[in-house]
C-alpha positions as CSV (number, residue, x, y, z in Angstrom):
1,M,-21.5,267.5,-177.3
2,F,-18.3,267.0,-175.5
3,R,-14.6,267.8,-176.0
4,P,-12.9,264.6,-174.7
5,K,-13.6,261.4,-176.5
6,D,-13.9,259.6,-173.1
7,N,-17.3,261.2,-172.4
8,V,-18.7,259.7,-175.6
9,E,-17.2,256.3,-174.7
10,A,-19.0,256.7,-171.4
11,G,-22.4,257.3,-173.1
12,G,-22.3,260.9,-174.4
13,L,-23.7,261.6,-177.8
14,M,-20.7,263.1,-179.6
15,S,-17.5,264.9,-179.4
16,Y,-15.5,267.2,-181.7
17,F,-12.0,268.1,-180.7
18,S,-8.5,268.8,-182.0
19,D,-6.5,265.6,-182.5
20,P,-4.3,265.3,-179.3
21,D,-1.5,263.4,-181.2
22,D,-1.3,266.1,-183.8
23,M,-1.2,268.8,-181.1
24,T,1.7,266.9,-179.3
25,R,3.7,266.7,-182.5
26,R,3.2,270.4,-183.2
27,A,4.3,271.2,-179.6
28,A,7.4,269.1,-180.0
29,T,8.3,271.1,-183.2
30,Y,8.0,274.3,-181.2
31,I,10.1,273.0,-178.4
32,D,12.8,271.8,-180.9
33,K,12.9,275.3,-182.5
34,I,13.2,277.0,-179.1
35,L,16.0,274.6,-178.0
36,K,17.8,275.5,-181.2
37,G,17.7,279.2,-180.3
38,A,14.5,280.5,-181.7
39,K,12.8,283.2,-179.6
40,P,9.3,282.1,-178.6
41,A,7.9,285.6,-179.5
42,D,9.1,285.1,-183.1
43,L,7.3,281.8,-183.6
44,P,3.9,282.0,-185.3
45,V,0.7,281.2,-183.5
46,E,-0.9,278.1,-185.0
47,Q,-4.4,276.9,-185.0
48,P,-5.3,273.2,-184.9
49,T,-5.8,271.7,-188.4
50,K,-6.8,268.1,-187.6
51,F,-10.0,267.4,-185.7
52,E,-11.8,264.2,-184.5
53,L,-15.5,263.7,-184.6
54,V,-16.8,260.8,-182.5
55,I,-20.5,259.7,-182.5
56,N,-22.0,257.2,-180.1
57,L,-24.6,255.5,-182.2
58,K,-26.0,253.6,-179.2
59,T,-26.8,256.9,-177.5
60,A,-28.2,258.4,-180.6
61,K,-30.6,255.5,-181.0
62,A,-31.6,255.7,-177.3
63,L,-32.4,259.4,-177.9
64,G,-34.4,258.6,-181.0
65,L,-32.0,260.5,-183.2
66,T,-31.1,259.6,-186.8
67,I,-27.6,260.7,-187.7
68,P,-27.3,261.7,-191.4
69,Q,-25.1,259.4,-193.5
70,S,-23.0,262.4,-194.5
71,L,-22.1,263.0,-190.9
72,L,-21.4,259.3,-190.2
73,L,-19.0,259.2,-193.1
74,R,-16.9,262.0,-191.4
75,A,-17.0,260.4,-187.9
76,D,-14.0,258.7,-186.4
77,G,-15.6,256.3,-183.9
78,D,-18.7,254.7,-182.3
């Protein structure tokens, strides 16, 4: 199990991580608020809400693993 998707593309079995594009948009919103005068201490702490699950089916097969259909339906990639 890896965090960055690159490791799965390089042969790792799977990764589960917060969507980097979503995190960038959220950071831009915070920066915008700060530049408009908001105090950083007054801004709420946010948790990621969008995640990516990537499964490398070739690696799963090589390991003799069967990935449940319910998990495959949730996966975002290979």
